[in-house]
N, C-alpha and C positions, 0 to 999 in steps of 0.2 A: 504494500500500500504506500502511496506517495505520502511523504511526511506532512505536507501542507494539508492534505485531505485528512490524515490522522488527527492533526491538531483541530481542524474544524469539526470533525465528528466527536472528538472527546469533549470539546467545549459545548457542543449541542447537548450532550448527555449531562454535563455538569449543570448547565443552565436549566435544563428540564427538571433535574433533581431539585434545584433551588426553587423553581416555580412550584413544585409539589410541596416542598416544605413551607413556603410562604402561604400557600392555599390552606394547608392544614393548621398552621399557626400564624394567623394574620397579625398578631402583635409584634412579630419579629421580622427583621429585614433580610437576614441571611445574605448580606452583601459579600461578594467574593473577595473584596479587597481588605480582608482582615477581621470581619465580624462573623463569618460563616461558622467556623469551628466553635467560637464562644457562644453563638446563638444556639447551636445544636446542643451544647452542654447545658445551657439554661433550660431548654425545653425538656431535656432528659430529667433535670432536677425538678421541674414543675410536675412532670408526670409521675416520677418514681418516689419523690419525697414530699409531694404536696406543697411545693414552694410557690408562693404567690409572687410572680415576677413584677418588678416595677415597670410601668409603661414608659417612663423616661429614665435616662441614665442618672444614677446617683453615685456619688463618690464612694468607692470602697465596698459597695454592696449591690447585688443584683436583684434581691428579693427578700421575702420574709417567710419563715416557717409558720405553720398554723398557730404556734404559740407566741408569735411576734419576734422570735430571734432573727436578727439580720444575717443574711448569708451572702458571701461572695462565692461565685461559681466559676470554676476554671475547667477547661477541657483541652486535650491535646491528642494528636496522632503520634507524637514523638515520645521520647523517653524522659522528658522533663516537664514540670509544670512551673508556672511563674507565680511569684508572690511579691507584692510591693508593700502597700500600707497594711497595717494589722487589722483584719476584719474581725467582727464579733465571732462569726463562724465561717469556716472555709470548707467548701465541698469541691473536690477535684475528681475528674474522670479521665480515663484513658479510652480513646475511641479507636476502633479497628475498621479497616476498609470493608469488611464483610457485614458491617452494621452492628456488631457487638460492642459493648462498652462495659467498663468495670470501674468500681469505686476505688479511688486511690487514697484520698484523705477525706475524713468526715469528723469534724470537731472544731473546737475553738481555735481561732487564728493565733492566739497567744502561745499555743503549744508549738507551732512552727517557729514563731519568733524566738521563744526560749531555746529551742534546739539549735537555732542558727544565729543567735545573737552575737556571736563572735565574728560573723561575716560583715565586712565593710559594706555599708549601704543598706543593711537590713532595715526594713520599715520605711525606707526613704526612696530607694531605687528599685526598679523592676529587676528581680533576680530570678534565676532558674534553679530548680532543685530536682535531683533525680527522683523519678517516680518510685523506684524500688525503696529508697530511703523514706519517702513520704508514706508509702503503704505500710512500712514497718512501724513508723511513728504513729500512724493511725490506729494500729493494733493496740497501742497503749491507752487509747482514749476510752474511758468508761462509757458503757451504753447510755447512761443518763446524760452524757455530754455530747451525744451524737444527734444529728438531725433525723 
């Protein structure tokens, strides 16, 4: 197959998928230029954890749990998740190309901060953390402190 044709066909599939997501979840934009993966993570959190997503962007949090706890939601296809400001609660997901996803971290943001407080820029700059370490850290979070 010609490479230009392959690019055109792949982009058609991507944008058809984006249209399907936008039709299913009208409150999310699923823009290809940076918000797509995050929006997918947010709708997973809304569906699986009963998170009420904010309709407008708010600093450091994407929505609230049914009991009012504020939650920042992160998602990735890679092996790292990002963390910047210390959210009340942090919910992180690993996404897979076949549509599966898994919980990486579920708990208070302060737990991540405390674990990595030695890192320069923690709580101020956007930093990346290995999902394997975050998953292990999440295992230490008591059930009562999870979303």
